[in-house]
DSSP file (Angstrom, degrees, kcal/mol; ACC not computed):
  #  RESIDUE AA STRUCTURE BP1 BP2  ACC     N-H-->O    O-->H-N    N-H-->O    O-->H-N    TCO  KAPPA ALPHA  PHI   PSI    X-CA   Y-CA   Z-CA
    1    1 A M              0   0    0      0, 0.0    88,-2.3     0, 0.0    89,-0.3   0.000 360.0 360.0 360.0 149.5   86.5   85.5  101.0
    2    2 A K  B >>  -A   88   0A   0     86,-0.2     3,-1.1    87,-0.1     4,-1.0  -0.760 360.0-107.4-121.3 163.2   90.0   84.4  102.1
    3    3 A V  H >> S+     0   0    0     84,-2.3     4,-1.9    81,-0.3     3,-0.6   0.866 116.4  62.3 -54.0 -39.6   93.0   86.0  103.6
    4    4 A K  H 3> S+     0   0    0     81,-2.4     4,-1.8     1,-0.2    -1,-0.3   0.782  96.6  59.8 -62.1 -28.1   94.8   85.9  100.2
    5    5 A D  H <> S+     0   0    0     -3,-1.1     4,-1.1    80,-0.3    -1,-0.2   0.888 105.6  46.9 -67.9 -37.9   92.2   88.2   98.8
    6    6 A I  H <X S+     0   0    0     -4,-1.0     4,-2.7    -3,-0.6     3,-0.5   0.923 110.1  53.1 -64.4 -45.0   93.1   90.9  101.3
    7    7 A L  H  X S+     0   0    0     -4,-1.9     4,-2.5     1,-0.2    -2,-0.2   0.833 103.0  58.3 -61.9 -34.4   96.8   90.4  100.6
    8    8 A K  H  < S+     0   0    0     -4,-1.8    -1,-0.2     1,-0.2    -2,-0.2   0.882 113.4  39.3 -61.9 -37.6   96.1   90.9   96.9
    9    9 A Q  H  < S+     0   0    0     -4,-1.1    -2,-0.2    -3,-0.5    -1,-0.2   0.915 126.9  30.8 -78.4 -44.2   94.6   94.3   97.6
   10   10 A K  H  < S-     0   0    0     -4,-2.7     3,-0.3     1,-0.2    -3,-0.2   0.720 102.6-132.4 -95.1 -20.4   97.0   95.6  100.3
   11   11 A G     <  -     0   0    0     -4,-2.5   104,-0.4    -5,-0.3    -1,-0.2  -0.162  26.5 -76.8  92.1 172.1  100.2   93.9   99.3
   12   12 A P  S    S+     0   0    0      0, 0.0    -1,-0.1     0, 0.0    -4,-0.1   0.402  74.1 135.3 -91.9   3.1  102.8   91.9  101.2
   13   13 A E        +     0   0    0     -3,-0.3     2,-0.4   101,-0.1   102,-0.3  -0.300  25.3 173.6 -62.7 130.3  104.7   94.7  103.0
   14   14 A V        -     0   0    0    100,-0.1     2,-0.4    98,-0.1    24,-0.1  -1.000  23.1-140.2-133.9 133.5  105.4   94.0  106.7
   15   15 A F        -     0   0    0     -2,-0.4    24,-2.1    22,-0.3     2,-0.3  -0.776  26.6-178.1 -94.9 139.9  107.4   96.2  109.0
   16   16 A T  E     -b   39   0B   0     -2,-0.4     2,-0.3    22,-0.2    24,-0.2  -0.824  14.9-163.2-132.4 167.9  109.7   94.5  111.4
   17   17 A I  E     -b   40   0B   0     22,-2.0    24,-2.7    -2,-0.3     2,-0.1  -0.987  29.6-104.1-149.9 150.4  112.2   95.3  114.2
   18   18 A G  E >   -b   41   0B   0     -2,-0.3     3,-1.3    22,-0.2    54,-0.3  -0.443  25.8-125.8 -73.7 147.5  114.9   93.4  115.9
   19   19 A D  T 3  S+     0   0    0     22,-2.2    54,-2.0     1,-0.3    55,-0.2   0.671 109.1  56.6 -70.2 -15.5  114.2   92.1  119.4
   20   20 A E  T 3  S+     0   0    0     52,-0.2    -1,-0.3    51,-0.1    22,-0.1   0.527  86.4 102.4 -90.4  -8.4  117.4   93.8  120.8
   21   21 A K  S <  S-     0   0    0     -3,-1.3    51,-3.5     1,-0.1    52,-0.3  -0.264  74.6-111.3 -70.6 163.1  116.2   97.3  119.6
   22   22 A T  B  >  -E   71   0C   0     49,-0.3     4,-1.8    50,-0.1    49,-0.2  -0.417  21.7-110.2 -91.9 169.7  114.7   99.8  122.0
   23   23 A L  H  > S+     0   0    0     47,-2.0     4,-2.9    44,-0.4     5,-0.2   0.807 120.1  62.2 -66.9 -29.4  111.2  101.0  122.3
   24   24 A A  H  > S+     0   0    0     44,-2.1     4,-1.9    46,-0.2    -1,-0.2   0.924 104.8  46.9 -59.3 -44.9  112.6  104.4  121.0
   25   25 A D  H  > S+     0   0    0     43,-0.3     4,-1.9     2,-0.2    -2,-0.2   0.900 112.3  49.9 -63.2 -40.8  113.6  102.6  117.8
   26   26 A A  H  X S+     0   0    0     -4,-1.8     4,-2.8     1,-0.2    -2,-0.2   0.921 108.5  52.3 -62.4 -45.3  110.1  100.9  117.6
   27   27 A V  H  X S+     0   0    0     -4,-2.9     4,-2.5     1,-0.2     5,-0.2   0.876 108.0  51.8 -62.9 -38.3  108.3  104.3  118.1
   28   28 A K  H  X S+     0   0    0     -4,-1.9     4,-2.7     2,-0.2    -1,-0.2   0.930 111.9  45.5 -62.2 -47.0  110.3  105.8  115.3
   29   29 A V  H  X S+     0   0    0     -4,-1.9     4,-1.6     2,-0.2    -2,-0.2   0.922 114.4  48.6 -63.0 -46.0  109.4  103.0  112.8
   30   30 A L  H  X>S+     0   0    0     -4,-2.8     5,-1.8     1,-0.2     4,-0.6   0.943 116.4  42.3 -59.4 -48.6  105.8  103.1  113.9
   31   31 A A  H ><5S+     0   0    0     -4,-2.5     3,-0.8     1,-0.2    -2,-0.2   0.915 111.5  53.5 -65.8 -44.2  105.5  106.8  113.5
   32   32 A A  H 3<5S+     0   0    0     -4,-2.7    -1,-0.2     1,-0.2    -2,-0.2   0.801 119.0  35.8 -61.7 -30.3  107.5  107.1  110.3
   33   33 A N  H 3<5S-     0   0    0     -4,-1.6    -1,-0.2    -5,-0.2    -2,-0.2   0.350 104.1-124.9-109.1   5.4  105.2  104.5  108.6
   34   34 A N  T <<5 +     0   0    0     -3,-0.8     2,-0.2    -4,-0.6    -3,-0.2   0.901  65.9 132.6  52.8  49.0  101.9  105.5  110.2
   35   35 A I      < -     0   0    0     -5,-1.8    -1,-0.2    -6,-0.2    -2,-0.1  -0.762  54.9-144.5-125.1 169.0  101.4  101.9  111.5
   36   36 A G  S    S+     0   0    0     -2,-0.2    17,-1.9     1,-0.2     2,-0.3   0.422  74.8  38.9-118.2   0.9  100.4  100.4  114.8
   37   37 A V  E     - C   0  52B   0     15,-0.2     2,-0.4    16,-0.1   -22,-0.3  -0.998  52.8-162.8-153.5 149.5  102.3   97.1  115.0
   38   38 A L  E     - C   0  51B   0     13,-2.4    13,-2.5    -2,-0.3     2,-0.3  -0.997  23.3-127.8-130.8 137.5  105.8   95.6  114.2
   39   39 A L  E     -bC  16  50B   0    -24,-2.1   -22,-2.0    -2,-0.4     2,-0.5  -0.692  28.4-134.2 -79.6 140.0  106.7   92.0  113.9
   40   40 A V  E     -bC  17  49B   0      9,-2.7     8,-2.9    -2,-0.3     9,-1.2  -0.849  20.7-165.4-103.7 126.1  109.7   91.2  116.1
   41   41 A L  E     -bC  18  47B   0    -24,-2.7   -22,-2.2    -2,-0.5     6,-0.2  -0.832  13.4-132.6-110.6 147.8  112.6   89.2  114.6
   42   42 A S    >   -     0   0    0      4,-2.5     3,-2.3    -2,-0.4     7,-0.0  -0.315  43.2 -91.4 -81.9 176.1  115.5   87.5  116.4
   43   43 A S  T 3  S+     0   0    0      1,-0.3    -1,-0.1     2,-0.1   -25,-0.0   0.686 130.5  58.0 -63.2 -16.6  119.0   87.8  115.2
   44   44 A E  T 3  S-     0   0    0      2,-0.1    -1,-0.3     0, 0.0     3,-0.1   0.277 120.4-110.6 -92.9   9.9  118.3   84.7  113.1
   45   45 A A  S <  S+     0   0    0     -3,-2.3     2,-0.4     1,-0.2    -2,-0.1   0.756  71.9 140.6  66.4  27.6  115.4   86.5  111.3
   46   46 A K        -     0   0    0      1,-0.0    -4,-2.5     2,-0.0     2,-0.4  -0.807  61.9-106.4 -99.4 143.4  112.8   84.3  113.0
   47   47 A I  E     +C   41   0B   0     -2,-0.4    -6,-0.2    -6,-0.2    33,-0.1  -0.545  47.2 161.9 -70.0 120.5  109.5   85.8  114.2
   48   48 A V  E     -     0   0B   0     -8,-2.9     2,-0.3    -2,-0.4    -7,-0.2   0.433  59.3 -28.1-116.9  -7.0  109.7   85.9  118.0
   49   49 A G  E     -C   40   0B   0     -9,-1.2    -9,-2.7    30,-0.1     2,-0.3  -0.990  51.9-113.0 177.8-173.5  107.0   88.3  118.8
   50   50 A I  E     -CD  39  77B   0     27,-1.6    27,-3.0    -2,-0.3     2,-0.4  -0.988  20.6-159.5-146.4 139.7  104.9   91.2  117.9
   51   51 A I  E     -C   38   0B   0    -13,-2.5   -13,-2.4    -2,-0.3     2,-0.2  -0.989  10.7-174.1-129.0 132.9  104.8   94.7  119.5
   52   52 A S  E  >  -C   37   0B   0     -2,-0.4     4,-1.7   -15,-0.2     3,-0.2  -0.713  42.2-103.6-119.9 168.5  102.0   97.2  119.2
   53   53 A E  H  > S+     0   0    0    -17,-1.9     4,-2.5    -2,-0.2     5,-0.2   0.872 121.8  58.2 -55.4 -37.8  101.4  100.8  120.2
   54   54 A R  H  > S+     0   0    0    -18,-0.3     4,-2.2     1,-0.2    -1,-0.2   0.885 102.5  52.3 -62.9 -40.9   99.4   99.4  123.1
   55   55 A D  H  > S+     0   0    0     -3,-0.2     4,-1.9     1,-0.2    -1,-0.2   0.910 110.9  48.0 -59.3 -43.3  102.3   97.5  124.4
   56   56 A I  H  X S+     0   0    0     -4,-1.7     4,-2.6     1,-0.2    -2,-0.2   0.890 109.7  52.1 -69.7 -40.0  104.5  100.6  124.4
   57   57 A I  H  X S+     0   0    0     -4,-2.5     4,-2.4     2,-0.2    -1,-0.2   0.891 107.1  52.6 -62.8 -39.8  101.8  102.7  126.1
   58   58 A R  H  X S+     0   0    0     -4,-2.2     4,-1.8     2,-0.2    -1,-0.2   0.921 111.3  46.7 -62.8 -41.4  101.5  100.1  128.9
   59   59 A K  H  X S+     0   0    0     -4,-1.9     4,-2.5     1,-0.2    -2,-0.2   0.932 110.7  52.9 -66.6 -41.7  105.3  100.2  129.5
   60   60 A L  H  < S+     0   0    0     -4,-2.6    -2,-0.2     1,-0.2    -1,-0.2   0.897 108.1  51.1 -58.3 -40.9  105.2  104.0  129.4
   61   61 A A  H  < S+     0   0    0     -4,-2.4    -1,-0.2     1,-0.2    -2,-0.2   0.851 117.2  38.6 -63.4 -36.1  102.5  104.1  132.0
   62   62 A S  H  < S+     0   0    0     -4,-1.8    -2,-0.2     1,-0.2    -1,-0.2   0.736 133.8  20.0 -88.6 -22.4  104.5  101.7  134.4
   63   63 A D     X  +     0   0    0     -4,-2.5     4,-1.4    -5,-0.2    -1,-0.2  -0.507  63.8 168.0-149.5  71.5  107.9  103.2  133.7
   64   64 A P  T  4 S+     0   0    0      0, 0.0     4,-0.3     0, 0.0    -1,-0.1   0.838  80.9  45.3 -57.3 -36.1  107.9  106.7  132.2
   65   65 A E  T  4 S+     0   0    0      1,-0.2     3,-0.2     2,-0.1     4,-0.1   0.891 122.5  33.0 -76.2 -40.6  111.5  107.4  132.7
   66   66 A G  T >> S+     0   0    0      1,-0.1     3,-0.6    -7,-0.1     4,-0.6   0.442  89.7 100.8 -96.2  -0.7  112.9  104.1  131.4
   67   67 A C  G >< S+     0   0    0     -4,-1.4     3,-1.8     1,-0.2   -44,-0.4   0.928  80.4  45.8 -54.5 -57.5  110.4  103.3  128.7
   68   68 A L  G 34 S+     0   0    0     -4,-0.3   -44,-2.1     1,-0.3   -43,-0.3   0.726 112.0  51.1 -66.9 -20.5  112.2  104.4  125.6
   69   69 A S  G <4 S+     0   0    0     -3,-0.6    -1,-0.3   -46,-0.2    -2,-0.2   0.475  85.9 111.5 -92.7  -1.1  115.4  102.7  126.5
   70   70 A T  S << S-     0   0    0     -3,-1.8   -47,-2.0    -4,-0.6   -46,-0.2  -0.459  75.4-111.3 -70.5 142.9  113.6   99.3  127.2
   71   71 A K  B >   -E   22   0C   0    -49,-0.2     3,-1.5    -2,-0.1     4,-0.4  -0.495  16.9-124.6 -76.4 145.0  114.4   96.5  124.8
   72   72 A V  G >> S+     0   0    0    -51,-3.5     4,-2.4     1,-0.3     3,-1.8   0.878 109.4  62.0 -54.9 -40.3  111.6   95.4  122.5
   73   73 A K  G 34 S+     0   0    0    -54,-2.0    -1,-0.3   -52,-0.3   -53,-0.1   0.719  98.4  57.2 -63.3 -19.9  112.0   91.8  123.7
   74   74 A D  G <4 S+     0   0    0     -3,-1.5    -1,-0.3   -55,-0.2    -2,-0.2   0.607 119.1  28.1 -85.8  -9.6  111.1   92.9  127.2
   75   75 A V  T <4 S+     0   0    0     -3,-1.8    -2,-0.2    -4,-0.4    -3,-0.1   0.626  94.4 105.8-120.6 -27.1  107.7   94.3  126.1
   76   76 A M  S  < S-     0   0    0     -4,-2.4     2,-0.6    -5,-0.2   -25,-0.2  -0.024  75.3-107.8 -60.9 159.1  106.6   92.4  123.0
   77   77 A T  B     -D   50   0B   0    -27,-3.0   -27,-1.6     1,-0.1    -1,-0.1  -0.810  29.9-164.4 -84.6 123.3  103.9   89.8  122.9
   78   78 A R        +     0   0    0     -2,-0.6     2,-1.1   -29,-0.2    -1,-0.1   0.822  69.1  72.3 -84.8 -32.0  105.6   86.5  122.5
   79   79 A Q        -     0   0    0    -29,-0.1     2,-0.6   -30,-0.0    -1,-0.1  -0.725  69.6-169.2 -88.3 102.2  102.8   84.2  121.5
   80   80 A V        -     0   0    0     -2,-1.1     2,-0.4   -33,-0.1    24,-0.1  -0.822  12.5-146.0 -98.9 121.6  102.1   85.3  117.9
   81   81 A I        -     0   0    0     -2,-0.6     2,-0.3    22,-0.2    -2,-0.0  -0.723  22.3-168.8 -84.3 131.4   98.9   84.0  116.3
   82   82 A V        -     0   0    0     -2,-0.4     2,-0.3    22,-0.2    24,-0.2  -0.826   8.7-160.8-120.3 158.2   99.4   83.4  112.6
   83   83 A V  B     -f  106   0D   0     22,-2.2    24,-3.0    -2,-0.3    21,-0.0  -0.830  15.6-123.9-129.0 170.2   97.0   82.6  109.7
   84   84 A E    >   -     0   0    0     -2,-0.3     3,-2.1    22,-0.2   -81,-0.3  -0.851  26.0-111.6-116.9 155.3   97.4   81.2  106.3
   85   85 A P  T 3  S+     0   0    0      0, 0.0   -81,-2.4     0, 0.0   -80,-0.3   0.789 115.3  53.9 -52.7 -31.6   96.4   82.7  102.9
   86   86 A E  T 3  S+     0   0    0    -83,-0.2     2,-0.1   -84,-0.1    -3,-0.0   0.502  81.6 116.1 -85.9  -4.4   93.7   80.1  102.4
   87   87 A D  S <  S-     0   0    0     -3,-2.1   -84,-2.3     1,-0.1   -83,-0.2  -0.401  70.9-114.3 -67.9 142.0   92.0   80.8  105.7
   88   88 A D  B  >  -A    2   0A   0    -86,-0.2     4,-2.1     1,-0.1   -86,-0.2  -0.467  18.0-127.2 -73.0 146.1   88.4   82.1  105.5
   89   89 A L  H  > S+     0   0    0    -88,-2.3     4,-3.1     1,-0.2     5,-0.2   0.859 109.0  58.0 -62.8 -36.7   87.9   85.7  106.8
   90   90 A E  H  > S+     0   0    0    -89,-0.3     4,-1.9     1,-0.2    -1,-0.2   0.910 108.2  46.3 -59.7 -42.5   85.1   84.5  109.1
   91   91 A Y  H  > S+     0   0    0      2,-0.2     4,-2.4     1,-0.2    -2,-0.2   0.934 114.1  47.3 -63.5 -48.0   87.5   82.1  110.8
   92   92 A V  H  X S+     0   0    0     -4,-2.1     4,-2.9     1,-0.2     5,-0.2   0.904 110.6  52.4 -63.4 -41.0   90.3   84.7  111.1
   93   93 A E  H  X S+     0   0    0     -4,-3.1     4,-2.4     1,-0.2    -1,-0.2   0.911 110.7  48.1 -61.5 -40.3   87.9   87.3  112.5
   94   94 A R  H  X S+     0   0    0     -4,-1.9     4,-2.6    -5,-0.2    -2,-0.2   0.902 112.5  47.9 -63.6 -44.1   86.7   84.7  115.1
   95   95 A V  H  X S+     0   0    0     -4,-2.4     4,-1.9     2,-0.2    -2,-0.2   0.914 113.8  47.7 -65.7 -44.5   90.3   83.8  116.1
   96   96 A M  H  X>S+     0   0    0     -4,-2.9     5,-2.1     2,-0.2     4,-0.5   0.921 113.9  46.6 -63.4 -44.4   91.3   87.5  116.3
   97   97 A T  H ><5S+     0   0    0     -4,-2.4     3,-1.0    -5,-0.2    -2,-0.2   0.943 112.6  49.1 -66.3 -47.2   88.2   88.4  118.4
   98   98 A Q  H 3<5S+     0   0    0     -4,-2.6    -1,-0.2     1,-0.2    -2,-0.2   0.847 118.9  39.1 -61.0 -35.7   88.6   85.5  120.8
   99   99 A N  H 3<5S-     0   0    0     -4,-1.9    -1,-0.2    -5,-0.2    -2,-0.2   0.380 105.9-127.7 -98.3   4.4   92.3   86.2  121.3
  100  100 A R  T <<5 +     0   0    0     -3,-1.0     2,-0.4    -4,-0.5    -3,-0.2   0.905  59.4 140.3  51.6  49.2   91.8   90.0  121.4
  101  101 A C      < -     0   0    0     -5,-2.1    -1,-0.2    -6,-0.1    -2,-0.1  -0.945  41.3-164.0-121.1 148.6   94.4   90.7  118.8
  102  102 A R  S    S+     0   0    0     -2,-0.4    16,-2.1     1,-0.2     2,-0.4   0.551  74.5  42.1-105.7 -11.9   94.2   93.3  116.1
  103  103 A H  E     - G   0 117D   0     14,-0.2    14,-0.2    15,-0.1   -22,-0.2  -0.995  58.1-178.0-138.1 141.4   97.0   92.1  113.7
  104  104 A V  E     - G   0 116D   0     12,-2.4    12,-2.5    -2,-0.4   -22,-0.2  -0.998  24.8-125.9-138.5 135.7   98.1   88.7  112.6
  105  105 A P  E     - G   0 115D   0      0, 0.0   -22,-2.2     0, 0.0     2,-0.6  -0.498  22.1-131.8 -73.8 151.3  101.0   87.7  110.3
  106  106 A V  E     -fG  83 114D   0      8,-3.2     7,-3.1   -24,-0.2     8,-0.9  -0.935  24.8-169.7-107.4 120.1  100.2   85.6  107.3
  107  107 A I  E     - G   0 112D   0    -24,-3.0     2,-0.4    -2,-0.6     5,-0.2  -0.915  10.0-178.2-115.9 134.0  102.4   82.5  106.8
  108  108 A S  E >  S- G   0 111D   0      3,-2.8     3,-1.6    -2,-0.4   -24,-0.0  -0.987  77.5 -14.5-130.3 123.0  102.7   80.3  103.8
  109  109 A N  T 3  S-     0   0    0     -2,-0.4    -1,-0.1     1,-0.3     3,-0.1   0.887 128.6 -55.3  52.4  42.6  105.0   77.3  103.8
  110  110 A K  T 3  S+     0   0    0      1,-0.2     2,-0.4    -3,-0.0    -1,-0.3   0.630 116.4 116.8  65.8  17.3  106.8   78.7  106.9
  111  111 A V  E <  S-G  108   0D   0     -3,-1.6    -3,-2.8     0, 0.0     2,-0.4  -0.956  71.0-118.9-118.4 133.7  107.4   82.0  105.0
  112  112 A L  E     +G  107   0D   0     -2,-0.4    -5,-0.2    -5,-0.2     3,-0.1  -0.553  37.3 167.5 -68.2 123.1  106.0   85.4  106.1
  113  113 A V  E     -     0   0D   0     -7,-3.1     2,-0.3    -2,-0.4    -6,-0.2   0.447  56.4 -42.0-118.4  -5.1  103.8   86.6  103.2
  114  114 A G  E     -G  106   0D   0     -8,-0.9    -8,-3.2     2,-0.0    -1,-0.4  -0.970  47.8-108.8 165.8-176.3  102.0   89.5  104.8
  115  115 A L  E     -G  105   0D   0   -104,-0.4     2,-0.3    -2,-0.3  -102,-0.0  -0.986  24.5-165.7-145.7 134.2  100.1   90.9  107.7
  116  116 A I  E     -G  104   0D   0    -12,-2.5   -12,-2.4    -2,-0.3     2,-0.3  -0.907   6.0-149.3-123.0 153.4   96.4   91.7  108.1
  117  117 A S  E  >  -G  103   0D   0     -2,-0.3     4,-1.7   -14,-0.2   -14,-0.2  -0.728  31.6-111.9-112.9 165.3   94.5   93.7  110.6
  118  118 A I  H  > S+     0   0    0    -16,-2.1     4,-2.8    -2,-0.3     5,-0.2   0.840 120.7  58.3 -61.4 -33.0   91.0   93.4  112.0
  119  119 A G  H  > S+     0   0    0    -17,-0.3     4,-2.6     2,-0.2    -1,-0.2   0.886 101.9  52.9 -64.2 -39.6   90.3   96.6  110.1
  120  120 A D  H  > S+     0   0    0      2,-0.2     4,-2.3     1,-0.2    -1,-0.2   0.910 111.4  47.4 -60.2 -42.4   91.3   95.0  106.8
  121  121 A I  H  X S+     0   0    0     -4,-1.7     4,-2.8     2,-0.2     5,-0.3   0.943 112.4  47.3 -63.2 -49.9   88.8   92.2  107.5
  122  122 A V  H  X S+     0   0    0     -4,-2.8     4,-2.5     1,-0.2    -2,-0.2   0.924 113.0  49.5 -61.5 -44.0   86.0   94.5  108.5
  123  123 A K  H  X S+     0   0    0     -4,-2.6     4,-2.2     2,-0.2    -1,-0.2   0.919 113.3  46.5 -59.1 -44.4   86.6   96.6  105.4
  124  124 A S  H  X S+     0   0    0     -4,-2.3     4,-2.0    -5,-0.2    -2,-0.2   0.903 114.1  46.5 -67.2 -40.7   86.6   93.6  103.1
  125  125 A M  H  X S+     0   0    0     -4,-2.8     4,-2.2     2,-0.2    -1,-0.2   0.859 111.1  53.0 -69.5 -35.7   83.5   92.0  104.6
  126  126 A H  H  X S+     0   0    0     -4,-2.5     4,-2.2    -5,-0.3    -2,-0.2   0.921 109.2  49.2 -62.1 -46.5   81.7   95.4  104.5
  127  127 A K  H  X S+     0   0    0     -4,-2.2     4,-1.8     1,-0.2    -2,-0.2   0.901 111.0  49.6 -62.7 -43.0   82.5   95.7  100.8
  128  128 A E  H  X S+     0   0    0     -4,-2.0     4,-2.1     1,-0.2    -1,-0.2   0.888 110.1  51.2 -63.1 -40.4   81.3   92.1  100.1
  129  129 A T  H  X S+     0   0    0     -4,-2.2     4,-2.6     1,-0.2    -2,-0.2   0.882 107.2  53.6 -66.9 -38.0   78.0   92.9  102.0
  130  130 A E  H  X S+     0   0    0     -4,-2.2     4,-1.9     2,-0.2    -1,-0.2   0.900 109.5  48.1 -62.2 -39.3   77.5   96.0   99.9
  131  131 A I  H  X S+     0   0    0     -4,-1.8     4,-2.1     2,-0.2    -2,-0.2   0.914 111.8  49.1 -65.9 -44.5   77.8   94.0   96.7
  132  132 A E  H  X S+     0   0    0     -4,-2.1     4,-2.4     1,-0.2    -2,-0.2   0.914 110.7  50.9 -61.6 -44.9   75.4   91.3   98.0
  133  133 A N  H  X S+     0   0    0     -4,-2.6     4,-2.7     1,-0.2    -1,-0.2   0.879 107.8  52.6 -59.4 -40.9   72.9   94.0   99.0
  134  134 A K  H  X S+     0   0    0     -4,-1.9     4,-2.7     2,-0.2     5,-0.2   0.938 110.3  47.4 -62.6 -47.0   73.1   95.6   95.6
  135  135 A Y  H  X S+     0   0    0     -4,-2.1     4,-2.4     1,-0.2    -2,-0.2   0.916 112.9  49.3 -60.4 -43.3   72.3   92.3   93.9
  136  136 A L  H  X S+     0   0    0     -4,-2.4     4,-2.7     2,-0.2     5,-0.2   0.910 111.6  48.3 -62.5 -42.7   69.5   91.6   96.2
  137  137 A K  H  X S+     0   0    0     -4,-2.7     4,-2.5     2,-0.2     6,-0.2   0.924 112.5  48.4 -62.9 -43.5   68.0   95.0   95.7
  138  138 A D  H  <>S+     0   0    0     -4,-2.7     5,-2.5     2,-0.2     6,-0.9   0.891 112.7  49.8 -64.0 -38.2   68.3   94.7   91.9
  139  139 A Y  H ><5S+     0   0    0     -4,-2.4     3,-0.8     4,-0.2    -2,-0.2   0.926 112.1  46.5 -63.7 -46.0   66.7   91.2   92.1
  140  140 A I  H 3<5S+     0   0    0     -4,-2.7    -2,-0.2     1,-0.2    -1,-0.2   0.887 111.0  52.7 -65.3 -37.2   63.8   92.5   94.2
  141  141 A A  T 3<5S-     0   0    0     -4,-2.5    -1,-0.2    -5,-0.2    -2,-0.2   0.577 117.9-113.5 -77.0  -7.0   63.3   95.5   91.9
  142  142 A G  T < 5S+     0   0    0     -3,-0.8    -3,-0.2    -4,-0.5    -2,-0.1   0.563  83.1 123.6  90.1   8.1   63.1   93.1   89.0
  143  143 A A  S   <S+     0   0    0     -5,-2.5     2,-0.4    -6,-0.2    -4,-0.2   0.746  74.0  46.5 -72.8 -23.6   66.3   94.3   87.3
  144  144 A I              0   0    0     -6,-0.9    -2,-0.2    -9,-0.1    -1,-0.1  -0.971 360.0 360.0-122.7 133.6   67.7   90.7   87.4
  145  145 A S              0   0    0     -2,-0.4    -1,-0.1    -3,-0.0    -2,-0.0   0.410 360.0 360.0-113.9 360.0   65.7   87.7   86.3
């Protein structure tokens, strides 16, 4: 199974925020959309980072009074790992696990086409395993020849 298969199911919607916005702005977008991560864009609309709930919590723990007025660019993760639609899910899962990231943007021909999470991958692989198990059980039971 490939990244593009997940995107077909979940769609291309990606939430973003400008790097000059505050963490208060980020929290509002995250909460309003019930999501855990935002891609961070520069004023030229280029991906310059990613910010997660975890990044915000860390800032809150270290600076409770100034947290919400802090700019996104001061807290975001700058090295964004990206994947492509044709990448195999096993490969993407390995990359995400090794780099301890839960979300990756999907880029095709230098254009953002979606965002997937480790949860999307696990759910997809689980569904695939259930289908394989059903076929194997049917084969063993003699339902398939």
